[in-house]
Backbone as a ProteinNet text record, in pm:
[ID]
protein_1_A
[PRIMARY]
MDSNSKIQLTYLPISARGFPVQFCLRAADISFDDIRLPREELVSRRGPAGSSSTIPLGQLPTLEMIDGELFTQSIPISRWAAQQATSTTLYPKDLLQSLRVEEMVAVLDELWSKVPMARHFGMSNVEHLTSARTEFIKTVAPKYFAKISDRITRSGGPFILGSEPSFADVWISAFLIHLQTGLYSTPDGQITLELIEPYPLIKILFTSFLSSDLYKQFGTPN
[TERTIARY]
84.5	0	87.2	45.1	116	123.6	246	263.9	202.3	168.5	105.7	-46.7	-99.7	-243.7	-285.7	-406.9	-456.8	-579.2	-575.8	-691.2	-728.3	-843	-890.6	-910.8	-838.8	-854	-932.1	-1040	-1121.1	-1119.5	-1087.2	-1083.9	-1115.9	-1122.5	-1144.9	-1017.3	-1026	-907.5	-824	-798.7	-714.5	-624	-529.4	-442.6	-512.8	-514.8	-588.2	-569.8	-681.4	-674.3	-645.6	-650.9	-612.3	-461.9	-388.7	-243.1	-177.2	-209.9	-144.3	-174.6	-295.9	-331.3	-245.6	-239.7	-160.3	-12.6	36.6	176.4	209.9	128.3	156.6	139.7	44	29.8	154.7	204.7	325.7	445.6	455.8	568.6	567	447.2	434.2	440.6	459.9	466.1	337	225.3	93.9	37.6	17.8	-32	-179.7	-216.5	-356.3	-393.8	-522.6	-577.9	-619.8	-569.3	-594.3	-710.4	-831	-951.6	-984.3	-999.2	-1033.7	-1175.2	-1259.3	-1400	-1429.7	-1470.4	-1507	-1614.6	-1610.5	-1704.4	-1849.7	-1877.7	-2014.6	-2060.6	-1968	-2003.4	-2020.7	-1939	-1956.3	-2096.1	-2138.9	-2272	-2380.2	-2362.2	-2460.9	-2468.7	-2355.5	-2351.8	-2407.4	-2379.4	-2424	-2572.7	-2631.7	-2775.9	-2824.4	-2955.8	-3012.6	-2993	-2975.8	-2956.8	-2814	-2725.3	-2588.5	-2495.9	-2539.7	-2452.6	-2502.1	-2418.9	-2455.7	-2374.9	-2402.5	-2329.1	-2181.4	-2148.8	-2008.6	-1942.4	-2022.6	-1967.8	-2032.8	-1994.5	-2050.9	-2024.7	-2121.3	-2114.2	-2116.7	-2123.8	-2133.6	-2006.6	-1892.2	-1766.3	-1653.3	-1545.6	-1426.4	-1309.1	-1201.4	-1172	-1240.8	-1243.1	-1278.2	-1167.7	-1150.6	-1052	-1122.9	-1124.2	-1191.2	-1089	-1102.5	-1011.7	-1048.3	-961.3	-980.7	-1109.3	-1142.4	-1263	-1389.1	-1375.4	-1490.5	-1518.6	-1445.7	-1468.1	-1425.8	-1513.4	-1492.4	-1463.5	-1362	-1324	-1333.5	-1365.1	-1370	-1274.8	-1260.6	-1182.3	-1033	-981.5	-844.5	-737.7	-760.9	-656.8	-634.9	-737.9	-711.1	-662.4	-708.9	-660	-511.3	-472.2	-330.7	-245.4	-298.6	-224.7	-200.5	-304.2	-292.3	-178.4	-171.2	-64.9	71.2	76.3	203	265	182	233.5	295.9	265	322.7	446.7	479.5	596.3	721.3	756.3	861.8	1002.6	1017.4	1149.3	1176.1	1080.7	1094.4	1075.6	1093.4	1068.9	929.9	843.1	714.6	630.1	617.6	535.6	620.5	632.8	722.8	667	756.3	717.2	708.1	787.2	784	648.9	585.9	450.5	445	545.4	545.4	564.7	651.3	670.9	543.3	475.8	351.5	244.7	244.2	151.3	179.9	306.4	342.7	294.7	313.2	269.4	117.2	47.6	-98.9	-157.4	-95.1	-140.8	-135.2	-24.5	-8.6	-102.8	-127.5	-222.8	-362.5	-399.4	-530.3	-541.4	-434.5	-432.2	-450	-374.8	-383.4	-521.9	-577.1	-709.6	-815.5	-805.9	-901.5	-888.9	-764	-740.8	-800.3	-771.7	-818.6	-970.8	-1033.7	-1179.6	-1245.3	-1169.2	-1223.3	-1210.2	-1143.9	-1133.2	-1273.3	-1316.2	-1449.7	-1456.4	-1553.2	-1571.4	-1690.9	-1688.9	-1798.4	-1932.8	-1934.3	-2061.4	-2119.6	-2035.6	-2085.5	-2171.8	-2152.6	-2217.5	-2305.3	-2317.6	-2390	-2291.6	-2291.9	-2190.2	-2187.6	-2300.3	-2304.7	-2280.8	-2268.1	-2254.5	-2107.4	-2047.1	-1903.6	-1871.1	-1958.8	-1931.8	-1915.1	-2006.6	-1997.9	-1877.5	-1850.4	-1735.2	-1605.8	-1595.1	-1476.1	-1456.2	-1564.2	-1556.9	-1510	-1563.8	-1526.3	-1379.9	-1333.6	-1194	-1097.7	-1138.6	-1056.4	-1044	-1154.6	-1153.2	-1065.8	-1071.7	-987.4	-840.1	-802.7	-662.8	-614.9	-699.8	-658.1	-662.5	-764.2	-783.1	-785.1	-822.8	-834.4	-700.6	-643.3	-520	-403.1	-383.3	-265.2	-249.8	-358	-340.6	-298	-342.5	-302.6	-158.1	-121	16.9	113.6	69.5	154.1	180	77	92.9	187.9	174.2	264.6	408.3	424.3	557.8	621.8	541.3	593.3	644.6	572.7	616.7	746.9	760.4	886.2	1000.8	976.2	1078.8	1124.8	1030.1	1062.8	1144.5	1120.9	1193.2	1331.1	1351.4	1475.5	1468.5	1358	1333	1429.8	1413.1	1312	1171.2	1160.6	1032.1	970.3	852.5	780.5	856.8	926.9	1004.2	1153.5	1192.9	1335.2	1388.6	1487.6	1562.1	1497.1	1400.8	1341.4	1191.7	1137.2	994.1	911.1	792.3	702.4	562.5	473.8	332.9	274	312	261.5	306.6	431	483	416.2	377.2	302.6	170.2	99.5	-30	-18.3	78.1	99.1	132.1	219.1	258.5	143.3	57.2	-59.6	-148.2	-168.2	-248.3	-180.9	-50.7	21.3	27.8	41.7	37.8	-98	-202.9	-337.2	-355.2	-294.3	-302.9	-243	-142.7	-77.3	-168.2	-273.6	-360.7	-447.4	-468.3	-554.7	-702.6	-736.8	-877.6	-947.7	-869.8	-928.6	-919.9	-930.3	-914.1	-1040.7	-1073.4	-1176	-1110.1	-1172.9	-1107.1	-1054.9	-1125.8	-1082.9	-1045.8	-1052.8	-1021.9	-930.2	-801.6	-705	-645.6	-680	-613.7	-513.5	-389.7	-283.6	-166.1	-57.9	60.6	118.9	78.9	124.3	79.3	-14.9	-65.1	46.5	150.5	256.7	375.8	365.3	477.1	522.2	430.5	475.3	533.3	540.2	581.3	700.5	819.5	937.5	965.7	934.3	961.1	872.2	749.6	660.6	706.3	754.8	809.6	929.3	1014.1	1131.4	1088.3	989.7	937.4	890	814.2	756.5	863.8	955	1060.7	1151.2	1174.3	1256.7	1186.7	1055.9	980.1	984	962.8	961.7	1097.4	1203.3	1337.5	1388	1306.7	1349.4	1347.8	1428.8	1429.5	1293.9	1228.4	1097.3	995.8	993.2	899.6	936.5	1063.8	1107.8	1070.5	1068.4	1038.3	887.8	810.4	670.4	569.3	614.9	525.2	478.1	487.5	441.3	292	251.1	107.2	34.7	-92.5	-172.2	-319.4
-120.3	0	124.1	223.9	351.6	408.7	434.4	482.2	619.8	691	822	812.7	693.8	675	674.9	722.1	727.3	636.9	549.6	470	506.6	459.6	499.2	376.8	375.6	270.7	328.4	261.5	307.3	201.6	247.3	155.4	234.6	164.6	226.6	297.8	384.6	455.8	370.6	246	154.8	82.7	1.8	-73	-202.9	-303.8	-428.6	-483.9	-520.5	-581.9	-480.6	-354.8	-254	-243.9	-281.8	-268	-344.3	-474.8	-545.5	-483.1	-430.3	-366.2	-241.9	-155.5	-33.7	-66.5	-163.7	-204.3	-249.1	-338	-394.3	-291.3	-201.6	-94.1	-5.9	28.4	110.9	35.5	-93	-173.4	-185.1	-184.2	-193.4	-57.6	48	184.8	220.9	178.7	210.7	328.7	438.7	558.7	542.1	579.7	565.1	671.6	706	792.9	706.1	735.9	657	719.8	668.5	724	646.4	716.6	653.2	691.5	591.3	613.4	577.8	674.2	641.4	532.7	448.2	336.5	383.5	497.2	549	582.4	634.9	667.7	541.9	439.1	310.9	255.3	255.8	204.7	284.6	416.5	503.1	479.4	465.8	450.6	316.8	210.8	80.1	56.2	134.3	129.9	2	-11.4	-125.6	-258.7	-255.2	-379.7	-432.8	-353.4	-399.3	-381.7	-311.7	-286.9	-165.3	-117.6	-6.5	-20.3	63.8	55.4	87.5	167	203.1	115.9	38.8	-52	-188.9	-261.6	-394.4	-485.3	-568	-660.6	-588.1	-455.3	-379	-372.8	-394.3	-397.5	-337.2	-306.2	-247.9	-342.9	-333.5	-225.8	-243.1	-131.8	-134.3	-64.5	-108.1	-46.8	-6	124.7	175.5	216.2	157	188	322	368.8	498	498.1	381.8	375.4	349.6	346.4	330.1	187.8	89.9	-48.8	-65.8	-130.9	-140	-284.5	-302	-434.6	-440.2	-559.5	-583	-696.9	-721.6	-832.3	-800	-790.1	-743.3	-838.4	-969.2	-1061.9	-1055.2	-1068.8	-1057.8	-920.1	-814.9	-681	-669.3	-713.6	-704.6	-798.3	-914.8	-1007.2	-943.9	-880.6	-812.9	-711	-636.5	-536.9	-604.3	-705.2	-771.9	-833.9	-887.6	-949.8	-847.7	-720.6	-614.8	-552	-592	-536.6	-610.2	-593.1	-673.3	-638.2	-525.1	-487.6	-546.8	-626.3	-689.2	-840.3	-910	-1054.5	-1082.7	-984.4	-992.1	-1111.4	-1132	-1243.8	-1333.6	-1462	-1550.2	-1586	-1603.8	-1648.5	-1800.7	-1868.3	-2014.2	-2061.5	-2156.9	-2198.2	-2268.7	-2349.3	-2416.5	-2315.8	-2219.3	-2114.8	-2032	-2004.2	-1927.9	-2007.6	-2140.7	-2225.1	-2215.8	-2215.8	-2202.2	-2067.6	-1964.6	-1831.2	-1826.7	-1875.7	-1870.3	-1954.9	-2067.9	-2150.1	-2071.1	-2001.9	-1929.2	-1809.6	-1742.7	-1632	-1684.1	-1799.4	-1857.8	-1902.9	-1960.1	-2001.2	-1879.7	-1774.3	-1652.1	-1589.5	-1586.8	-1528.2	-1604.8	-1737.3	-1818.3	-1792.7	-1785.3	-1753.8	-1618.3	-1517.9	-1381.8	-1377.2	-1451.3	-1451.6	-1517	-1597	-1665.5	-1585	-1468.6	-1386.2	-1340.2	-1370.6	-1327.9	-1175.9	-1118.5	-973.5	-936.3	-814.8	-769	-779	-749.7	-751.2	-892.5	-994.2	-1131.5	-1167	-1097.6	-1135.1	-1025.1	-915.9	-801.7	-715.6	-588.7	-500.7	-500.3	-534.6	-528.7	-664.3	-771.2	-904.6	-939.1	-874.4	-890.6	-1031.7	-1093.3	-1227.3	-1328.9	-1327.8	-1422	-1392.6	-1265	-1226.8	-1271.9	-1251.7	-1292.3	-1442.9	-1518.6	-1664.1	-1709.7	-1647.5	-1684.7	-1651.2	-1539.5	-1501.5	-1591.5	-1633.8	-1728.2	-1859.9	-1904.7	-2027.4	-2010.4	-1894.6	-1865.6	-1876.9	-1818.3	-1819.3	-1960.7	-2039.2	-2170.9	-2280.7	-2278.1	-2393.1	-2361.3	-2238.5	-2206.5	-2161.7	-2056.4	-1999.4	-2097.6	-2182.7	-2269.8	-2356.4	-2412.4	-2501.2	-2423.3	-2298.5	-2216.3	-2169.9	-2128.6	-2086.3	-2203.2	-2322.5	-2440.4	-2466	-2447	-2466.3	-2362.7	-2238	-2133.4	-2162.5	-2203.5	-2235.7	-2349.8	-2448.7	-2561.9	-2516.5	-2425.1	-2376.4	-2297.4	-2219.9	-2146.1	-2243.8	-2348.2	-2450.2	-2512.8	-2545.4	-2609.7	-2518.3	-2387.7	-2294	-2258.8	-2282.9	-2242.6	-2103.2	-2031.7	-1901.1	-1793.6	-1672.6	-1636.2	-1618.1	-1621	-1594.4	-1720.9	-1707.7	-1822.6	-1889.8	-1811.7	-1869	-1871.2	-1841.8	-1843.2	-1706.8	-1660.1	-1541.9	-1408.8	-1409.5	-1283.9	-1280.6	-1165.5	-1156.4	-1162.9	-1219.8	-1235.5	-1183.8	-1198.1	-1164.2	-1228.6	-1352.4	-1421.8	-1353.1	-1309.5	-1242.9	-1107.8	-1042.9	-916.2	-941.6	-1046.5	-1075.4	-1122.2	-1206.7	-1251.5	-1131.6	-1045.9	-928.1	-829.3	-820.2	-731.7	-772.3	-901.7	-952.2	-919.4	-940.9	-916.5	-767.8	-684.1	-538.2	-499.4	-560.7	-529	-574.7	-687.1	-732.1	-628.7	-556.1	-456.1	-338.6	-319.3	-203.4	-217.1	-340.6	-361.5	-364.6	-366.4	-365.7	-498.2	-603.1	-733.1	-765.6	-664.2	-684.3	-649.8	-733.4	-704.2	-724.3	-682.9	-695.3	-835.5	-939.1	-1075.3	-1158.1	-1101.2	-1176	-1098.5	-1101.1	-1019.8	-1097.7	-1057.8	-1113.3	-1009	-1026.1	-930.6	-1003.2	-932.1	-991.7	-1103.1	-1109.6	-1218.9	-1354.3	-1353.6	-1476.1	-1556.3	-1488.9	-1561.1	-1594.4	-1568.7	-1599.1	-1744.7	-1842.1	-1981.5	-2020.3	-1926.3	-1958.3	-1871.2	-1909.3	-1824.6	-1798.8	-1894.8	-1873.5	-1763.6	-1754.1	-1648.3	-1513.6	-1512.1	-1389.2	-1340.6	-1434.3	-1398.2	-1348	-1414.9	-1369	-1223.7	-1195.1	-1062.3	-956.2	-981.4	-882.7	-866.3	-975.9	-968.5	-887.5	-904.2	-828.5	-679.4	-644.5	-503.5	-436.9	-516.5	-459.5	-472.3	-530.3	-552	-422.1	-417.4	-300.8	-284	-396	-391.2	-316.7	-350.1	-283.8	-136.4	-111.2	27	115.7	58.2	137.4	152.2	45.1	46.1	24.3	7.2	-48.1	37.4	167.9	248.1	228.5	161	135.1	259.5	273	384.3	345.7
0	0	0	-73.4	-76.6	63.8	111.9	249.5	271	161.1	174.2	185.8	162.7	171.8	317.8	344.4	481.2	495.7	592	628	771.2	816.8	949.7	1037.6	1147.7	1248.4	1365.3	1403.5	1515.6	1625.3	1746.1	1861.4	1987.4	2097.7	2228.1	2274.7	2375.5	2425.3	2522.1	2482.6	2559	2459.7	2509.4	2417	2375.8	2463.7	2443.2	2301.4	2235.7	2103.5	1993.1	2026.9	1929	1913.3	2017.6	2015.2	1900.2	1879	1768	1631.9	1615.6	1488.9	1468	1568.5	1558.2	1535.9	1611.4	1602.3	1460.5	1405.6	1273.3	1162.5	1176.7	1078.2	1076.3	1194.7	1201.6	1144.6	1177.4	1128.3	977.1	917.8	772.1	704.3	782.8	731.3	657.3	714.2	659.2	737.7	670.4	735.8	771.1	894	935.1	1036.6	1034.9	1137.9	1254.8	1373.2	1493.6	1570.2	1547.1	1608.4	1735	1847.4	1974.7	2013.1	2029.9	2057.9	2203.8	2286.5	2425.3	2427.9	2529.7	2537.3	2532.4	2596.6	2596.4	2454.3	2373.8	2236.2	2151.9	2180.5	2112.6	2137.8	2263.8	2299.6	2229.4	2224.9	2161.4	2011	1946.5	1800.8	1754.5	1830.9	1782.9	1808.4	1900.3	1920.1	1984.8	2001.7	2072.5	1999.9	1868.5	1793	1804.3	1861.8	1883.2	1765	1661.5	1547.1	1471.2	1381.1	1293.8	1167	1069.6	943.3	961	1062.9	1086.2	1192	1266.7	1367.4	1349.1	1245.1	1223.2	1343.6	1376.4	1489.9	1623.7	1621.3	1744.6	1825.6	1761	1835.6	1754	1823.9	1763.3	1784.7	1702.6	1608.7	1474.1	1401.8	1260.3	1182.9	1060.3	972	844.1	817.3	698.4	593.5	475.9	366.3	302.1	214.4	149.2	67.6	7.5	-75.3	7	139.8	227.4	269.8	213.9	255.2	401.5	480	624.1	664.4	750.1	797.8	950.2	1001.1	1144.6	1180.6	1310.5	1366.5	1370.1	1490.9	1511.4	1458.6	1464.4	1419.4	1268.7	1185	1041	997.8	1064.3	1028.7	1060.7	1179.5	1217.6	1132.6	1095.2	1008.3	871.2	817	687.2	691	799.4	812.8	833.5	919.3	949.3	825.2	737	615.4	520.4	541.2	458	520.4	641.6	711	664.8	539.5	477.8	527.1	592	642.7	780.9	832.7	963.9	951.6	1063	1068	1124.2	1119.5	1188.2	1144.5	1014.3	966.3	875.7	911	835.5	697.6	603	469.2	462.2	544.4	548.3	603.1	534.7	571	706.2	737.3	866.5	979.8	958.6	1058.4	1076.3	966.3	977.2	1050.7	1034.9	1110.8	1260.1	1297.6	1439.3	1495	1415.5	1456.7	1470.8	1369.9	1371.4	1484.5	1513.5	1625.8	1755.6	1779.2	1904.4	1913.5	1801.4	1802.8	1835.6	1779	1806.9	1952.2	2005.9	2147.2	2237.3	2207.9	2288.4	2278.4	2158	2138	2217.2	2215.7	2291.2	2440.7	2489.9	2630.5	2665.4	2585	2610.9	2614.7	2524.2	2516.4	2637.8	2711.3	2828.4	2957.7	2952.2	3072.6	3114.2	3236.7	3282.1	3293.5	3224.8	3224.5	3310.5	3362.3	3448.6	3377.8	3248.7	3175.9	3163.6	3181.3	3174	3295	3406.1	3531.5	3588.8	3515.1	3569.5	3646.6	3619	3674.9	3827.7	3892.9	4039.2	4105.2	4024.5	4082.6	4103.2	4200	4224.8	4271	4348.4	4401.2	4288.7	4192.6	4081.5	3992	3970.8	3889.5	3955.4	4085.4	4159.8	4152.3	4168.1	4160.5	4022.4	3919	3782.4	3754.5	3805.5	3782.7	3860.2	3978	4054.2	3978	3919.2	3839	3715.1	3654.5	3538	3575	3686.6	3730.5	3762.6	3828.2	3877.3	3772.4	3685.2	3595.9	3446.8	3409.9	3267.5	3208.9	3265	3209.8	3205.2	3306.7	3306.3	3181.5	3129.6	3013.4	2888.8	2877.5	2763.1	2776.7	2897.5	2918.9	2903.7	2942.1	2924.4	2776	2693.4	2549.1	2489.8	2531.3	2482.4	2527.1	2651.7	2704.4	2626.6	2590.8	2514.1	2378.2	2315.1	2183.9	2196.5	2303	2324.5	2346.9	2424	2448.7	2318	2232.2	2104.7	2014.2	2021.7	1935	1988.9	2117.6	2182	2241.3	2215.4	2274.8	2227	2278.1	2378.1	2320.4	2183.6	2120.2	2061.8	2007.8	1953.9	1840.6	1759.2	1649.3	1676.9	1799.3	1831.1	1868.4	1795.8	1840.4	1803.7	1708.5	1664.1	1692.2	1735.7	1764.2	1636	1648.2	1534.6	1569.4	1474.6	1490.4	1615.3	1643.7	1763	1890.6	1895.1	2014.7	2036.8	1927.9	1940.3	2010.9	1970.5	2030.6	2175.5	2204.3	2342.4	2431.1	2383.1	2461	2476.5	2375.8	2385.9	2502.8	2517.8	2629.8	2763	2771.1	2895.7	2928.7	2827.2	2848.9	2906.6	2854.7	2903.6	3048.3	3085.4	3224.9	3319.7	3272.6	3357.4	3391.1	3315.4	3336.4	3460.5	3509.7	3624.9	3591.6	3463.4	3423.8	3451.4	3479.8	3509.6	3658.7	3741.3	3885.3	3962	4058.6	4158	4293.8	4402.3	4532.9	4563.7	4519.2	4552.4	4430.2	4313.6	4192.9	4101.2	4132.8	4061.2	3944.4	3821.9	3704.5	3658.9	3701	3673.6	3609	3590.7	3530.2	3617.3	3742.9	3829.2	3775.9	3685.5	3624.6	3557.8	3509	3438.2	3527.5	3657.8	3747.8	3739.9	3728	3719.1	3582.8	3491	3354.6	3313.6	3355	3332	3184.1	3098.2	2955.7	2897.5	2947	2900.6	2955.5	3078.4	3135	3053.5	3013.4	2933.7	2796.9	2736	2607.3	2618.6	2723.4	2739.5	2760.6	2851	2876.7	2755	2683.5	2562	2453.7	2444.1	2345.1	2376.9	2504.1	2543	2525.7	2527.5	2510.3	2366.8	2279.1	2140.6	2061.2	1956.3	1867.6	1800	1770.7	1705.8	1792.3	1921.2	2011.8	2031.5	2047.4	2069.3	1950.9	1831.4	1712.4	1687	1716.3	1674.1	1786	1910	2008.6	2123.5	2115.5	2227.4	2246.5	2355.3	2375.8	2426.1	2390.2	2440.9	2442.9
[MASK]
++++++++++++++++++++++++++++++++++++++++++++++++++++++++++++++++++++++++++++++++++++++++++++++++++++++++++++++++++++++++++++++++++++++++++++++++++++++++++++++++++++++++++++++++++++++++++++++++++++++++++++++++++++++++++++++

């Protein structure tokens, strides 16, 4: 894509799943307008049916092309951008390596989707939310982190494909960056970065990613 072209990325004023999209767009030198929509405005725009012409499926991010074509879903949008970041090792050309990357992104996405959110239990039902988050910490997250750790072991680390960070490491780190915000915490059910304490290889992956040249160049979260 012409680096002078402007597209529009719309997301909430947090990092979360918007971070990999922003990161990969910057890495691919794709110029974009970074639109942040307050949650209240998102609710208002999507209306009672849960969607609108500008917010399909009632959720963000969305990516609007110059010709007005609108795309949803953070993983395919970020993948599209990562595949264009040819000056980096972000997305592998080798098919087996790309399978390893895609497996880890899917594992991470499934884990992230299982985090109990306040809206799942009613904003005032703290007891049920706390119970669900305790269960997530004890029984849900470990099997996913074990799978990620196994893949790092097989590659020799510190990253999913070995010595250089990839698209998979961007997504894993996006989740861990979001844990640092404290948005998944209740008085008795803290889902924080302490979740990875039993997994030293994931801790090394994360710290290595944050200290990498790739992150320093493209990864300022906001």
